[in-house]
C-alpha positions as CSV (number, residue, x, y, z in Angstrom):
1,M,-161.4,75.8,9.0
2,N,-158.3,74.6,10.0
3,D,-157.5,71.0,9.6
4,Q,-158.0,69.6,13.1
5,V,-161.8,70.9,12.7
6,T,-162.1,69.1,9.3
7,A,-160.7,65.8,10.2
8,Y,-163.3,65.6,13.8
9,I,-166.1,66.3,11.5
10,R,-165.3,64.1,8.7
11,T,-164.6,61.5,11.4
12,Y,-167.7,61.7,13.3
13,A,-169.9,62.1,10.3
14,P,-170.1,58.3,9.6
15,L,-170.0,57.6,13.4
16,I,-173.1,59.9,13.6
17,A,-174.3,57.8,10.8
18,G,-173.8,54.4,12.3
19,T,-175.1,55.4,15.5
20,I,-178.4,56.3,13.5
21,V,-178.3,52.7,11.7
22,T,-177.8,51.3,15.3
23,Y,-180.7,53.1,16.7
24,L,-183.3,52.4,14.0
25,A,-182.1,48.3,14.1
26,N,-182.8,48.3,17.7
27,I,-186.2,49.8,17.0
28,G,-186.8,47.3,13.6
29,L,-185.4,44.4,15.5
30,D,-186.8,42.8,18.2
31,L,-183.3,41.5,20.0
32,H,-182.7,40.1,23.2
33,D,-179.8,40.9,25.9
34,A,-178.0,38.3,24.0
35,E,-178.3,39.4,20.7
36,E,-177.7,43.5,21.6
37,P,-174.2,43.6,20.4
38,L,-175.3,42.3,17.0
39,A,-176.6,46.3,16.7
40,Y,-173.7,47.5,17.5
41,V,-171.7,45.5,14.7
42,I,-174.4,46.3,12.6
43,G,-173.8,50.3,13.2
44,A,-170.0,50.2,13.3
45,L,-170.1,48.4,9.9
46,A,-172.6,50.9,8.5
47,G,-170.4,53.9,9.6
48,A,-167.2,52.3,7.8
49,V,-169.5,51.5,4.5
50,Y,-170.7,55.1,4.9
51,Y,-167.7,56.5,4.9
52,A,-166.1,54.4,2.3
53,L,-169.1,55.0,-0.3
54,A,-168.8,58.8,0.4
55,R,-165.1,58.7,-0.5
56,L,-165.8,56.7,-3.3
57,V,-168.9,58.8,-4.7
58,G,-166.7,61.6,-4.1
59,K,-164.0,60.7,-6.8
60,K,-166.5,61.5,-9.5
61,Y,-169.0,63.6,-7.6
62,P,-167.2,65.9,-4.9
63,K,-170.0,68.1,-4.0
64,I,-172.1,64.9,-2.7
65,E,-168.9,63.9,-0.4
66,A,-168.5,67.0,1.3
67,L,-172.7,66.8,1.9
68,M,-172.1,63.4,3.6
69,L,-169.1,64.5,5.4
70,G,-169.6,67.7,6.0
71,S,-166.5,69.1,4.4
72,S,-165.1,68.7,0.8
73,K,-161.6,69.3,2.4
74,T,-159.3,66.7,3.2
75,P,-157.4,67.5,6.4
76,T,-153.7,67.5,5.9
77,Y,-151.1,66.4,9.0
78,K,-147.6,67.9,9.1
79,G,-145.2,66.2,11.4
80,K,-144.1,67.2,14.6
């Protein structure tokens, strides 16, 4: 798998996790129209926390990080 594909996978995994949390928040919370943006903030924060947690856990358990982010390989970027 090339670095670009790896980067996409490792980027979108937390976004998907945040989207799932947002969906569940919309189901579990009775949000009025004015409060609906709160669910999106919760989802964005959940995605960020998910990524940070995956990286933190990955320092000791790389296989769990690979499972959470879809790849154990950290992409490298070459200058143009």
